[in-house]
Every structure is written in structure tokens, then in C-alpha cells.
C-alpha positions in Angstrom: 2.2 -23.1 -56.8 3.1 -21.4 -53.8 1.5 -23.9 -51.5 0.9 -27.1 -53.6 0.3 -29.4 -50.7 -2.4 -27.1 -49.5 -4.2 -27.3 -52.8 -4.1 -31.1 -52.7 -5.3 -31.1 -49.2 -8.4 -29.0 -50.4 -9.1 -31.6 -53.1 -8.8 -34.5 -50.7 -11.1 -32.7 -48.3 -13.8 -32.5 -50.9 -13.3 -36.0 -51.8 -13.5 -36.9 -48.0 -16.8 -35.2 -47.7 -18.5 -37.4 -50.4 -16.7 -40.6 -49.2 -17.8 -40.0 -45.6 -21.3 -39.2 -46.6 -21.6 -42.5 -48.6 -19.9 -44.4 -45.8 -22.5 -43.2 -43.3 -25.3 -43.9 -45.7 -24.3 -47.6 -46.3 -23.0 -48.5 -42.8 -25.7 -46.9 -40.5 -28.1 -49.7 -40.8 -25.4 -52.2 -39.9 -24.6 -50.3 -36.7 -28.3 -50.3 -35.8 -28.6 -54.0 -36.4 -25.7 -54.6 -33.9 -27.4 -52.8 -31.1 -25.6 -49.5 -31.6 -28.8 -47.5 -31.8 -31.0 -45.2 -29.7 -34.1 -43.1 -29.4 -34.2 -39.3 -29.8 -35.1 -38.1 -26.3 -36.5 -34.9 -27.5 -38.9 -36.6 -29.9 -39.8 -39.6 -27.9 -42.8 -37.9 -26.1 -44.1 -36.6 -29.4 -45.2 -40.1 -30.4 -48.4 -41.7 -29.1 -47.8 -44.0 -26.1 -48.7 -47.1 -28.2 -46.4 -46.3 -31.0 -42.6 -47.2 -30.6 -40.4 -44.3 -31.5 -38.0 -44.9 -34.5 -34.6 -46.3 -33.8 -31.8 -44.0 -34.8 -28.3 -45.5 -35.6 -25.5 -44.4 -33.2 -21.7 -44.2 -33.2 -21.6 -42.7 -36.7 -18.5 -40.7 -35.8 -16.6 -44.0 -36.4 -17.0 -44.1 -40.3 -16.3 -40.3 -40.3 -13.1 -40.8 -38.4 -12.1 -43.8 -40.5 -12.4 -41.7 -43.7 -10.5 -38.9 -42.1 -7.5 -41.1 -41.1 -7.5 -42.8 -44.5 -7.4 -39.4 -46.3 -4.4 -38.3 -44.1 -2.6 -41.5 -44.9 -3.1 -41.0 -48.6 -2.0 -37.3 -48.2 1.3 -38.1 -46.7 3.3 -38.5 -50.1 1.9 -35.1 -51.4 3.4 -33.4 -48.3 6.8 -33.7 -49.9 6.7 -32.4 -53.4 10.1 -32.6 -55.1 11.7 -33.9 -51.8 10.7 -30.6 -50.1 8.6 -30.2 -47.1 4.9 -29.2 -48.1 6.1 -28.5 -51.6 7.7 -25.2 -50.5 10.8 -23.9 -52.3 14.1 -25.3 -51.2 15.2 -21.7 -50.4 12.6 -21.8 -47.7 13.0 -25.2 -46.1 16.4 -26.5 -47.5 17.1 -29.8 -49.3 15.3 -32.9 -47.8 18.7 -34.5 -46.8 19.9 -31.4 -45.0 16.7 -30.1 -43.5 16.6 -31.3 -39.9 12.9 -30.3 -39.7 11.8 -32.6 -42.3 12.0 -35.8 -40.4 10.7 -34.2 -37.2 7.7 -32.8 -39.1 6.9 -36.3 -40.4 7.2 -37.7 -36.8 4.8 -35.0 -35.7 2.4 -35.8 -38.4 2.4 -39.7 -37.6 2.2 -39.1 -33.9 -1.0 -37.0 -34.5 -2.4 -39.8 -36.6 -1.6 -42.2 -33.7 -3.2 -40.0 -31.0 -6.3 -39.5 -33.2 -6.6 -43.1 -33.9 -6.2 -44.2 -30.2 -8.7 -41.4 -29.2 -11.3 -42.7 -31.8 -10.8 -46.4 -30.6 -11.3 -45.5 -27.0 -14.4 -43.4 -27.9 -15.8 -46.4 -29.8 -15.1 -48.6 -26.8 -17.0 -46.1 -24.6 -20.0 -46.3 -27.0 -20.0 -50.1 -26.8 -19.4 -50.5 -23.2 -21.0 -47.2 -21.9 -18.2 -46.4 -19.5 -19.0 -44.3 -16.5 -18.0 -40.6 -16.9 -15.5 -40.7 -14.0 -13.6 -43.5 -15.8 -13.6 -41.7 -19.1 -11.4 -38.9 -17.8 -8.0 -40.7 -18.2 -8.8 -41.9 -21.7 -7.7 -38.6 -23.5 -4.5 -38.7 -21.3 -3.5 -42.0 -22.8 -4.3 -40.8 -26.3 -2.2 -37.6 -25.9 1.0 -39.5 -25.0 2.3 -40.0 -28.7 2.0 -36.5 -29.6 3.5 -35.1 -26.3 6.5 -37.5 -26.6 7.2 -36.2 -30.2 6.7 -32.6 -28.9 9.3 -33.3 -26.2 11.7 -35.0 -28.7 11.4 -32.0 -31.0 12.4 -29.6 -28.3 9.1 -28.0 -28.0 8.9 -24.8 -25.8 7.7 -25.2 -22.3 8.1 -21.6 -21.2 5.5 -18.8 -21.2 6.0 -15.0 -21.4 5.2 -13.2 -18.3 2.4 -10.6 -18.8 3.3 -7.1 -18.7 -0.1 -6.1 -17.2 -0.7 -6.0 -14.3 2.8 -4.8 -13.7 2.9 -6.8 -10.5 3.5 -10.0 -12.5 6.9 -8.9 -14.0 7.8 -7.3 -10.6 7.5 -10.6 -8.9 8.2 -13.1 -11.7 10.8 -11.1 -13.8 10.7 -10.1 -17.4 12.3 -13.3 -18.7 10.1 -16.2 -20.0 8.9 -18.4 -17.2 10.0 -21.9 -17.6 7.3 -24.4 -16.6 9.1 -27.7 -17.5 6.9 -30.7 -16.9 4.1 -28.5 -15.7 3.7 -27.4 -19.3 3.2 -31.0 -20.4 0.7 -31.5 -17.5 -1.2 -28.4 -19.0 -1.2 -30.0 -22.4 -2.5 -33.4 -21.1 -5.3 -31.5 -19.2 -6.1 -29.6 -22.4 -6.5 -33.0 -24.3 -8.8 -34.1 -21.5 -10.8 -30.9 -21.7 -11.1 -30.6 -25.4 -12.4 -34.2 -25.8 -14.9 -34.0 -22.9 -16.2 -30.6 -23.3 -17.8 -31.3 -26.8 -19.5 -34.4 -25.1 -20.7 -32.3 -22.2 -22.3 -29.6 -24.5 -24.7 -32.1 -26.1 -28.3 -33.1 -26.2 -29.9 -31.5 -29.4 -29.5 -32.7 -33.0 -26.3 -31.4 -34.7 -24.8 -29.5 -31.7 -21.7 -31.8 -31.2 -20.7 -31.5 -34.9 -21.7 -27.9 -35.2 -19.6 -26.6 -32.5 -16.7 -28.7 -33.7 -17.0 -27.3 -37.2 -17.1 -23.6 -35.9 -14.0 -24.2 -33.9 -12.2 -25.9 -36.8 -13.1 -23.2 -39.3 -12.0 -20.4 -36.7 -8.7 -22.2 -36.3 -8.3 -22.4 -40.1 -8.8 -18.7 -40.4 -6.2 -18.1 -37.7 -3.8 -20.3 -39.7 -4.4 -18.4 -42.8 -3.5 -15.2 -41.0 0.1 -16.4 -40.9 0.6 -17.3 -44.6 0.2 -14.0 -46.4 -1.8 -15.7 -49.1 -2.9 -12.3 -50.6 0.8 -11.4 -51.3 1.2 -14.9 -52.9 -2.0 -14.5 -55.1 -1.2 -11.0 -56.0 2.3 -12.0 -57.2 1.0 -14.9 -59.1 -1.6 -12.7 -60.9 0.9 -9.9 -61.7 3.5 -12.3 -63.0 1.0 -14.7 -64.7 2.7 -17.6 -62.8 1.8 -19.9 -59.9 5.4 -19.6 -58.6 6.2 -16.6 -56.3 9.3 -14.5 -57.3 10.7 -14.2 -53.9 10.8 -16.7 -51.1 10.1 -13.9 -48.7 6.3 -14.1 -49.7 6.3 -17.4 -48.1 7.5 -16.0 -44.8 4.0 -15.1 -43.8 2.7 -11.8 -42.1 5.0 -12.4 -39.2 8.2 -13.0 -41.2 8.9 -16.5 -39.7 9.4 -19.7 -41.6 8.6 -21.8 -38.5 5.2 -20.1 -38.2 4.4 -20.8 -41.8 5.3 -24.5 -41.5 3.5 -25.0 -38.3 0.2 -23.4 -39.5 0.5 -25.2 -42.8 0.6 -28.5 -40.7 -2.5 -27.4 -38.9 -4.4 -26.6 -42.1 -3.4 -29.9 -43.5 -4.9 -31.6 -40.4 -8.1 -29.6 -40.2 -9.3 -29.3 -43.9 -10.0 -33.0 -44.1 -11.6 -32.9 -40.6 -14.0 -30.2 -41.9 -14.8 -32.2 -44.9 -15.8 -35.4 -43.0 -17.5 -33.5 -40.3 -19.6 -31.7 -42.6 -20.7 -34.9 -44.2 -21.6 -36.3 -40.7 -23.5 -33.0 -39.9 -25.7 -33.6 -43.1 -26.9 -36.8 -41.4 -26.9 -35.5 -37.8 -28.6 -32.2 -38.3 -32.3 -31.7 -37.3 -34.1 -33.9 -37.6 -31.2 -36.3 -36.9 -31.1 -39.6 -39.0 -28.0 -40.7 -37.1 -26.3 -40.0 -33.8 -22.6 -39.2 -33.6 -21.8 -41.2 -30.3 -18.9 -40.5 -28.0 -16.6 -41.8 -30.8 -17.0 -38.4 -32.6 -16.4 -36.4 -29.5 -13.1 -38.1 -28.8 -12.2 -38.0 -32.4 -13.0 -34.3 -32.8 -11.2 -33.4 -29.5 -8.1 -35.2 -30.4 -7.9 -33.7 -33.9 -8.2 -30.2 -32.5 -5.8 -30.7 -29.6 -3.3 -32.3 -31.9 -3.3 -29.3 -34.1 -2.9 -27.0 -31.1 -0.1 -28.9 -29.5 2.0 -29.8 -32.5 1.2 -26.5 -34.2 2.6 -24.8 -31.1 -0.5 -22.7 -30.4 -2.1 -24.6 -27.4 -2.9 -21.4 -25.6 -4.6 -19.8 -28.7 -6.6 -23.0 -29.1 -8.0 -22.7 -25.7 -9.5 -19.2 -26.6 -11.7 -20.8 -29.3 -13.3 -23.1 -26.5 -14.7 -20.1 -24.5 -18.4 -21.4 -24.9 -17.2 -24.8 -23.7 -15.3 -23.4 -20.8 -18.5 -21.5 -19.8 -20.6 -24.6 -20.1 -18.0 -26.5 -17.9 -17.9 -23.9 -15.3 -21.6 -23.7 -15.2 -21.8 -27.5 -14.9 -19.2 -27.8 -12.1 -21.8 -27.9 -9.3 -23.4 -30.9 -10.9 -20.3 -32.6 -12.2 -18.6 -32.6 -8.7 -21.8 -33.7 -7.0 -22.7 -30.5 -5.1 -26.0 -30.2 -6.9 -27.6 -33.7 -8.0 -26.8 -34.7 -11.5 -29.4 -36.8 -13.4 -28.4 -39.2 -16.2 -29.8 -36.9 -18.8 -29.8 -33.1 -18.5 -31.2 -32.2 -21.9 -34.1 -29.8 -22.1 -37.5 -31.4 -22.4 -40.1 -31.0 -25.1 -43.8 -30.1 -24.5 -45.8 -32.5 -26.6 -48.6 -30.0 -27.1 -46.5 -27.2 -28.4 -43.5 -29.1 -29.6 -41.4 -26.4 -27.8 -38.4 -26.9 -25.6 -38.3 -26.0 -21.9 -35.3 -26.2 -19.5 -35.1 -29.6 -17.6 -35.0 -29.5 -13.8 -33.4 -31.4 -10.9 -34.4 -31.8 -7.3 -32.1 -30.3 -4.7 -31.3 -32.2 -1.5 -33.0 -30.9 1.7 -29.5 -30.6 3.2 -28.2 -28.3 0.5 -26.2 -25.6 2.3 -26.7 -21.9 2.2 -23.5 -21.3 0.1 -25.0 -23.4 -2.8 -28.3 -21.6 -2.6 -26.3 -18.3 -2.7 -24.5 -19.4 -5.9 -27.8 -20.5 -7.4 -29.4 -17.2 -6.6 -26.6 -15.3 -8.3 -27.0 -17.4 -11.3 -30.8 -16.8 -11.4 -30.0 -13.1 -11.1 -27.8 -13.4 -14.2 -30.8 -15.4 -16.0 -28.6 -18.6 -16.4 -30.8 -20.8 -14.2 -34.5 -20.8 -12.8 -34.9 -21.9 -9.3 -37.9 -24.1 -8.7 -40.2 -23.4 -5.8 -43.1 -25.5 -4.4 -46.5 -24.3 -3.5 -45.2 -22.7 -0.3 -42.4 -20.7 -2.0 -39.5 -22.9 -0.8 -36.7 -23.7 -3.1 -36.9 -27.4 -4.1 -35.1 -27.6 -7.4 -33.3 -25.8 -10.2 -32.9 -26.1 -13.9 -29.9 -28.2 -15.0 -26.7 -26.4 -15.2 -25.9 -26.6 -18.9 -25.5 -23.9 -21.5 -28.5 -25.4 -23.5 -30.9 -24.8 -20.4 -29.2 -21.5 -19.8 -30.0 -20.3 -23.3 -33.6 -21.3 -22.8 -33.8 -19.5 -19.5 -32.1 -16.5 -21.0 -34.6 -16.3 -23.8 -37.5 -16.5 -21.3 -38.7 -20.2 -21.4 -39.9 -21.0 -17.8 -41.6 -23.9 -15.9 -44.3 -23.7 -13.3 -43.7 -24.1 -9.6 -43.3 -27.8 -8.6 -46.5 -29.4 -7.2 -46.7 -32.0 -4.5 -47.3 -34.6 -7.1 -44.1 -33.5 -9.0 -42.0 -33.8 -5.9 -43.4 -37.2 -4.9 -42.9 -38.5 -8.4 -39.3 -37.4 -8.2 -38.7 -38.9 -4.8 -40.1 -42.2 -6.1 -37.3 -42.5 -8.7 -33.7 -43.0 -8.1 -33.0 -40.2 -10.7 -33.4 -36.9 -9.1 -35.0 -35.4 -12.3 -37.9 -33.0 -11.4 -40.6 -32.3 -14.0 -42.7 -29.4 -13.3 -45.3 -28.3 -15.9 -44.1 -25.9 -18.6 -45.5 -22.3 -18.6 -46.8 -22.1 -22.2 -47.3 -18.4 -22.1 -43.5 -17.8 -22.0 -41.4 -17.4 -25.0 -41.2 -20.6 -27.2 -38.0 -22.1 -28.5 -37.9 -25.0 -30.8 -35.0 -27.6 -31.0 -33.9 -26.3 -34.3 -33.9 -22.5 -33.1 -31.9 -23.6 -30.0 -29.3 -25.1 -32.3 -28.9 -21.7 -34.1 -28.6 -20.0 -30.7 -25.7 -22.3 -29.6 -24.0 -21.7 -33.0 -24.4 -18.0 -32.6 -22.8 -18.3 -29.2 -20.0 -20.3 -30.6 -19.4 -17.8 -33.5 -19.4 -14.9 -30.9 -17.0 -16.8 -28.8 -14.7 -17.2 -31.8 -14.9 -13.4 -32.4 -14.0 -12.8 -28.8 -11.0 -15.2 -29.2 -9.7 -13.3 -32.3 -10.1 -10.1 -30.3 -8.2 -11.3 -27.3 -5.5 -12.9 -29.5 -4.8 -10.0 -31.8 -5.8 -6.9 -29.7 -5.9 -7.6 -26.1 -2.8 -9.8 -26.3 -0.7 -6.8 -27.5 -1.8 -4.8 -24.4 -0.8 -7.7 -22.1 2.3 -8.8 -24.0 3.5 -5.6 -25.8 7.0 -6.8 -26.6 5.8 -10.0 -28.5 
């Protein structure tokens, strides 16, 4: 075979799916009995007041992560068929005792496991102790240290190519690669923080955390395959009726680089089991959710993706696949940094009579300055938010600044002006949530339909990422 370790990884990924599925099935009740459970906020109001809503087990990202780590440990011996890295021919990678990259590659693999393990552990601690979000931010920084140390020890590049367009960049900075030094490591640490937290921020409906991680992982796998020139390998195998390619040049990939082939094989070996275990978790977490993933899965998924990006040397390309998460973060900044009040839960609310979702709202402070109102007015013009007015037409609130609420507003879901009773009820609570009545004559969106909207946005984001990486990049960087 041209890529025997890749075939083994595919087989182990299928096995990982079934093992993870059964692990969740037999462990979810134990988690619930230990207090790791919760109530689905979007279905709580659908039950009569005298009926206690069913308890849903939480933190089911833990068995998913445990199976993933176990599969990668089992996979380690298969990565070196015949004492050759990834089972590739010795003409490509050299003999094990003389190939300097072999031990570095193993160190990278083990450092990725350590970073993923530490991220999963700290995510589980967050689920148990319910750490405040401002204290969660340093957690990914600690988890990223092992892989960054190995990246540094392996002589990873810390320079970036200066864009050719606009021409002013190269006029000022020159045409040579710009060395960032420790600034590049700071960027990768911030990338680890963003990747783990952005999945957690874009949450609130069944299956959305796992769904977005799956779309991103599958998109990265497609990007990895673009470097392997698999059609040439398959075509040669069929024509010669053998699984062994006749020329090692076939294994150089589309870009003619041995290093790129090895790096993207590394990424595929990390991502395929992740897709298998995440798909098993999705089968339990999809609408209507029978389990919740918890912060454990968000930290776990984020560390897997960032480990592939950093150790696969495509951290800048990785960021392109997070375009919807970047939009959600930028939209949420006013609330995350306290400019607009941020309630504990910003998920949409469900109308019990129609079972449809409507954007949740927050009450604005009376001292909110004109600049904030101007920004909110621009967002309302773009149909990302709805400003809430009282009976006198004064702005008293706004829909929560998340992509879920923005999609509802964009589709036409609206709430009525806030009544005096609505404002008084909000003032009576410490939580600044404002709950005006839904306008049932507007477009109706169910929770399940909203999930499809989010996944469509994620897929479109990946398509834009591929366009930017393989078309727009050649305009900005014509010499690379």
C-alpha cells in the first residue's frame, strides 16, 4: 500500500465510533447519578409546571475523549511499518536509524497527546467546578505548552511571508520573510485559547458543538488530502495491479514536497479517530439530545484541532476554517467585555404555544453611551440584532449578540416591544435578561431547523476558507 498507516487509521476510526457509542451508552447514567446532569433549557418550558423536566446526563465529552486517546495510543506502533515513518518507502523517508525526522515526528505525536489529555482534564475540572469564564481563558495556554515546546525544539518556522498586495506592505517591510520570533509563539498560544473557547461560545442548541467541530475536522481532512496526490497513487495501483507505487515521486504529493506529505499525514492520523468518536457523540447529542457534551468536549475538540494546525505547520490555514466562530466572537465582543450586559444564558427562548425559537434579549443600562447605540443600530441595519423598544419608542434592550440569535433575526423571527411589566420583571432580577413576548406572525424557526442553519453557515465558511487559501492567496502571495 502507498499509505498503509492511513488505512489502519481509517479502520481504527470506525472501531472508535462503535466503542465511543457504547461507552456513552453505558456510562451516561453513572455521570447523572454523580450530579453531572442538567435540564435542556429550550425544552424546560414545554413541560407543565407541575412536571419536573427530564434530567439529561452531562460531560459526555469525557468518554469520547478517553476513547480517542486510547485509539491514538494503540495506533502508535502502526505508524512505523517496517521501521519506516508512516509505512512510507525508505526512498521517501530514509532508514529509521538515519532519518532525523522520525524521532522528532514521534515527539510531536506524543506532545499532541499530552496537550489533548491536559485540555480534556482541565475541561472536566471546569464541568465539575463550574469555573467562571474569565478564569477559563488561561487553561488552553497551559495545555498548549507541550506541543509548542516540541515545535520549538524541532526548529519550527516563526516567520511569515510579507503580502505582495497591497504593494505598500513590501515597500515598508521588504520582500524577505518577516521573522516574528516569540511573537509567533504568542500567536499560537492565543490560537489555542481561541479554538477551545470559540466552540464553547457558539453553543446552546442540541448538537451544535459537535456539529461545528465535525464540519471543521472534515474540512481540514479534505485540505490534507489535497497534498497527498491520492488519485495518482490509486491510478498507478490499478494500472499495475499492485498496491505499491512504482515511483516514490507519487508520494511527493501535488506540491512535490516530502515534508508536506508527512505533515498532512500526521494531521489525518490525528483527525480521523476524532471524527469517528465525535460522530458517535453526535448520535447521542443531536436533537432531541439524550446527553450533553459539556465543556470537556469543547476543550478536547479545540486542542485536537489546534494540535493538528500547529504540529502540521498550517496554523494560519486552520484559522480560516473558523470563520463562523470568528464572526460569532466579534459579534459577542460587546457582551464578553461588559459593554452590553451579558446574562448567564444567551440561548434563544422557545415559545411553548408554537414550540418555535425566538431571539433572547438583554436589558440595556440607562447609561449606555451613544457610541454603543450607534454600533447596535448598524448591527440592526445588517439584520444581525433587533433593538427592543418600550411603549414610548425608547431603546431599552437588544437581542443577545450571538450567531444563533443573529440567524433567527436574519430569518425574520421578532419579539414584541417590551411592556412595563417586562422591564419591571427584569429589574427585579439580578440577571439582566429581558423577556418580551414573541411575535407569532413572524417567520417560525424550530430548534432542529436552526441547527441546519448553523451547519450551513459552517459549510459555507469552509468553502470561503478554501477559496481564500487556494485562490485569493495566490493573488496576495504570487511567489509562493
